[in-house]
N, C-alpha and C positions, 0 to 999 in steps of 0.2 A: 388315655383317651382322648389328649391333647388334639391328636389328630382331626378329631370327628368334630371339632369344635371348628378347628382350621378349616376343614371343610365345607363346614355348612355357613362359615362365614365367606369364603372365596366363594361360593357358588351365588351367595347372596350379592356378592359384589359385582360379580359377572351380570346377574341377572337386574342391576342397576344399569351398569355400561350398554346393557344393550337395549333398554330398555331408552337410555339415554341418546344411543346412534339411531335409534327407531323413530324417535323426536325429531334429531337435527336431519335424515334424511326426509322425513314429509315436509320439515320446514325449508329445507333447501334442496328438494328432488334438482338432481343432476347435478349439483356444486359440487364443488373440490372437497369442499369440507365433511360433506356426507361419505365419499368417497374414503375420507381418511381412517373416519371415523368406521366403517367397515372394517376396512384391513386393521384397524386396533382392535377392534372387537374380536374378528376372526383371532388375531395373535394370542391376545388374554385367553382366550376360549382352550388353543391349543396349547397355553401353559399350564390353565388349569387342570388339562387332561393328564398333563406328563407329570405334575406334581400329585393329583390325587393319585394314580395307579402307585408311585413310590409311597406314598403315604399310607396304603391302605397294604402295603407288606408284599407286594406282588411283584416290584422291580427289582435291580439288580441291588447288592447290600453296597453302604459306602465301605464296608470295613469287614475283610475276610480274616478272621483271627482263632487262636487256641485261648482256653480258659489258661492255660498257663505262660503265653505272651501276655496276657491282659493283667496275671497277676504280677507277671515280672514290671509292668507299667505302673499298676496301682502301687505299689510297693516302692518303686521310686518317687513316685507325685502323684500322691491320687487326684489331689486338685486339678492340676493338668491333666491328667490323664480323664476325670470325669469331663473336664472341659474339652477334649478332642473328642468323646465319642455320643455325649448329650444331644438326644434325639437324633440320632444318627442309626441306621437302620444297619445292624451287627449280622454277619453270621459267624455263629459261634461255636466250635469245637471243644468236646470236651467229651470227662468220664462221665456218665447217669449214677447220679449219686442220691436219688431219692426223686418222689414227687408226693404230691398232695391238693387240699383242696382249702381256698385262705379265701375267706368271705364271697364263699360260692363258684369262686372263682380257679379252675385248676392250674396247676404248675408244675416244673420239672425243675430239677438243681442239678447244676452241672458243677463239679469239682476240678482241681489240678490233678496230673497225675502224680505229682511228688507228695511231699510234706505238707506244704502249704494249705494254711484255712480259707482260701481264697475261695468264693462261690460266687456263681451266676443263677439266679432265679428267674424263671422264664414264665411269664403267667399266659398261657394260650388262649388261642382265638378258640369259640368254642365249638366248632367243628372238627378241631385236631384233638379232641378226645378220644376219639376213637384210634388215631395212628398214636397216639402219648400210651393206651392200654396195653398195645403189642411192644412197649420196648421193655430191655431187660435190663433192672441196676447193676451196673458196672461196665455193659456194655459203651463201646464209642459211639455218640451222635454228635450231631449236627443241630444245631436250631437257627432260628432265622427271626428276627424281633427288634424292637424300636426299644432304646435305651432310656431309661426314664427317671432311674434314681439310684442311689446308692446308702446305703447302709450297711448292715451287717452285710449284704451280701449286693452284688450288682445286678440290679431290677432291670429286667426287659418287660416290654408289654406287647401285646398283639402278635405273639410267637406263633412259630408255625415249626412242624417237623420236617426238616428236609432228609434226613438220617445219612 
């Protein structure tokens, strides 16, 4: 849920910038500084929209990978692999190994096609529950989410079913 906090802070920052621009414009009406402030404010607003849409999991993923590829990378060097993917939007394809609910949040587990014990646990957004209910254990599926943590599993938050 870090993205929600970041989004709220970004909105607060942009609101403050717009407030300052408004004051500058009123103070220096028609002067060059006011025009520069307006251009800067517009640029910040455009960047905010770009990053917020990515944060809310609607944009293109940073990486498209399989669970098998992730397993290889984490087996080779788990610290480097986690640093590479942390807070990135991933599209992950793997075998549906099960699902459940943890602390009121539904999750899906993806595992490798081989003998590896590596798994990816994707915590779903609430609207995705209906899509998740249609999935069959053992089928090949693709999920999209933000890498949040690593314990026994690689944990993705804010996931959606791509299929």
